[in-house]
C-alpha positions in Angstrom: -60.7 127.8 63.6 -58.1 128.8 66.1 -54.4 126.8 65.2 -52.7 125.6 68.4 -49.8 127.0 68.6 -46.5 127.0 71.0 -47.5 129.6 73.4 -50.9 128.1 74.1 -51.7 126.7 77.5 -51.9 123.0 77.6 -55.2 124.0 79.8 -56.5 126.5 77.4 -56.1 123.9 74.8 -57.7 120.9 76.3 -60.7 123.6 77.1 -60.8 124.7 73.4 -60.4 120.5 72.0 -61.2 118.0 74.3 -59.8 115.0 72.3 -56.3 117.0 72.9 -56.2 115.5 76.2 -55.9 111.9 74.9 -52.4 113.2 73.4 -51.5 114.8 76.4 -52.5 111.7 78.6 -50.5 109.2 76.0 -47.3 111.4 76.4 -47.5 112.2 80.4 -48.0 115.8 79.9 -50.5 117.2 82.7 -53.1 119.1 81.6 -55.6 119.6 85.4 -53.3 120.5 87.9 -50.3 121.2 85.9 -52.1 122.5 83.0 -51.2 126.7 83.5 -47.9 126.9 81.3 -47.6 127.1 77.3 -47.4 124.0 75.4 -43.7 124.2 74.7 -42.4 124.3 78.1 -44.8 120.9 78.9 -43.4 119.4 75.7 -39.7 120.3 76.4 -40.0 119.3 80.1 -40.9 115.9 79.1 -38.0 116.3 76.1 -40.8 115.5 73.4 -41.2 116.7 69.8 -42.9 120.1 69.6 -43.6 120.2 66.2 -44.9 116.5 65.9 -47.6 117.4 68.8 -48.7 120.6 67.2 -49.3 118.8 64.4 -51.3 115.8 65.9 -53.0 118.1 68.2 -54.1 120.6 64.8 -55.3 117.8 63.2 -57.8 116.3 65.3 -61.5 117.0 63.8 -63.2 119.5 65.6 -66.5 120.0 66.2 -69.1 120.3 69.5 -69.0 117.1 70.9 -73.0 115.6 71.7 -74.3 116.8 74.9 -74.3 118.6 77.2 -71.1 120.9 76.9 -70.2 122.4 80.6 -68.3 126.0 79.3 -71.7 127.0 78.3 -73.3 126.1 81.8 -73.5 128.8 84.7 -71.5 127.7 87.8 -74.8 125.9 89.4 -74.9 123.8 85.7 -71.5 123.3 86.2 -71.7 121.3 89.7 -74.8 119.4 88.8 -73.2 118.3 85.6 -69.9 117.4 87.6 -71.6 115.7 90.4 -73.9 113.5 87.5 -71.0 112.4 85.3 -68.2 112.4 88.0 -68.9 111.9 91.6 -71.8 109.4 91.2 -69.7 107.9 88.5 -66.7 107.8 90.6 -68.7 105.9 93.3 -69.9 103.3 91.3 -66.7 102.7 89.8 -65.2 102.1 93.3 -67.7 99.7 94.3 -67.3 97.5 91.3 -63.4 97.8 90.8 -62.2 97.4 94.6 -62.9 93.4 94.4 -60.9 92.7 91.3 -58.1 94.9 92.2 -57.8 92.6 96.0 -58.2 89.7 94.4 -55.3 90.7 92.0 -53.1 91.4 94.5 -53.7 88.6 96.8 -53.5 85.8 93.7 -50.4 87.6 91.7 -48.9 89.5 94.5 -46.7 87.1 95.8 -44.5 86.6 92.7 -45.2 90.1 91.2 -45.2 92.7 94.2 -46.0 95.8 92.3 -49.6 94.5 91.8 -49.4 94.8 95.7 -48.1 98.6 95.4 -51.0 99.4 93.3 -53.5 98.2 95.4 -51.7 100.4 98.1 -52.3 103.1 96.1 -55.9 102.4 94.8 -56.6 102.4 98.6 -54.9 105.5 99.5 -56.8 107.1 96.0 -60.0 105.7 96.7 -60.1 106.9 100.4 -59.1 110.1 99.2 -61.5 111.0 96.4 -64.1 109.8 98.4 -63.6 112.4 101.3 -62.9 114.7 98.5 -65.6 114.5 96.6 -68.2 114.2 100.0 -66.9 117.8 101.1 -67.2 118.8 97.1 -71.3 118.1 97.6 -71.7 118.6 100.8 -69.5 122.0 101.9 -67.5 123.7 98.9 -69.6 123.1 96.2 -73.1 124.9 98.0 -70.4 127.8 99.4 -69.5 128.4 95.6 -72.9 128.6 94.4 -74.0 130.7 96.6 -70.8 133.1 96.2 -71.8 133.4 92.7 -74.6 134.0 92.8 -74.8 136.3 95.6 -70.8 138.0 95.5 -69.7 139.5 99.1 -66.2 140.1 100.6 -67.2 138.0 103.2 -67.6 135.4 101.1 -65.1 135.4 98.9 -63.0 135.5 101.7 -64.8 132.1 102.9 -64.5 130.6 99.5 -60.6 131.2 98.6 -58.8 128.9 101.0 -61.4 125.9 100.4 -60.6 126.4 96.3 -56.8 126.2 97.4 -57.6 123.4 99.5 -59.6 121.6 96.8 -56.6 122.1 94.0 -53.9 120.8 96.7 -55.7 117.8 97.2 -56.2 117.8 93.4 -52.4 117.6 92.7 -52.1 114.7 95.5 -54.6 112.5 93.4 -52.6 113.5 90.4 -49.6 112.2 92.0 -51.1 109.1 92.8 -52.6 108.2 89.5 -48.7 109.1 87.4 -47.0 106.6 90.2 -49.8 104.0 89.1 -49.1 104.4 85.6 -45.4 104.0 86.4 -45.7 100.8 87.7 -48.1 99.4 85.0 -45.8 100.4 82.2 -48.8 102.7 80.7 -51.3 100.5 81.9 -49.5 97.3 79.3 -50.3 94.3 81.0 -47.4 91.5 80.3 -48.1 88.9 77.2 -49.1 86.1 79.6 -51.5 88.3 82.0 -54.9 86.8 83.1 -58.3 88.4 82.3 -58.6 90.1 85.9 -55.2 91.4 85.2 -56.1 92.8 81.9 -59.6 93.9 83.3 -57.8 95.7 86.1 -55.1 97.7 84.0 -57.9 98.3 81.6 -60.2 99.9 84.3 -57.5 101.6 86.2 -56.5 103.7 83.0 -60.4 104.5 82.5 -60.3 105.6 86.0 -57.3 107.5 85.0 -58.9 109.6 82.1 -62.3 109.9 84.2 -60.2 111.7 87.0 -58.0 114.2 84.7 -60.6 114.7 82.5 -62.5 115.7 86.1 -60.3 117.9 88.0 -59.6 119.5 84.8 -63.1 121.3 84.6 -63.0 121.8 88.4 -59.7 123.3 88.1 -59.7 125.4 84.7 -63.5 126.3 84.6 -65.6 126.3 87.8 -62.4 127.5 89.9 -61.1 129.9 87.5 -64.6 131.7 87.2 -64.9 131.6 91.1 -60.6 133.3 91.4 -62.2 136.0 88.6 -65.1 136.6 90.9 -63.1 137.1 94.2 
């Protein structure tokens, strides 16, 4: 079992120890779009205790998680996993969560304007993510599978800009989620918050977790394989 050290990249740590993502997210360390840096650098930029974090990560009980492990799948399998685990669930969650976000902003927004800003950010996130996932499902993912199964210089040139564009969109989504986390004080409702208030905060936090895990899998597993093949 590898001991995590100060020189290991954040993205590699999450690939090897998926539960470490919870620690990074709690400490606002970006492991999906900004994960290609040593943990020492990421911790220093946040002004945190490196030795304490290394100890916390290395104390995680390591075992193979139940169910499908994407890192053992081929590219077609990873795409199918992403679509089933993240894309479909994301669409379902947007449909279910949107009425609550709207209700919260309408009811409490006049006295708590930050809730109106949350609604604005949520709408942007929803719009961007729906367009993004549809582009992946209908255009980019089929192109990636074709290239990985039959790599040619022509397909490499065709795939490269699309992967870069998707990574840029991931960063934009990450920025939205970081602002929501800031506005919500790490998704902490105030003491007198109603049930809808608490529900929205809890589900936004879950949405953040799933989105970061989703982006991490694409950036550091699927797209990384593509880049190595180009």
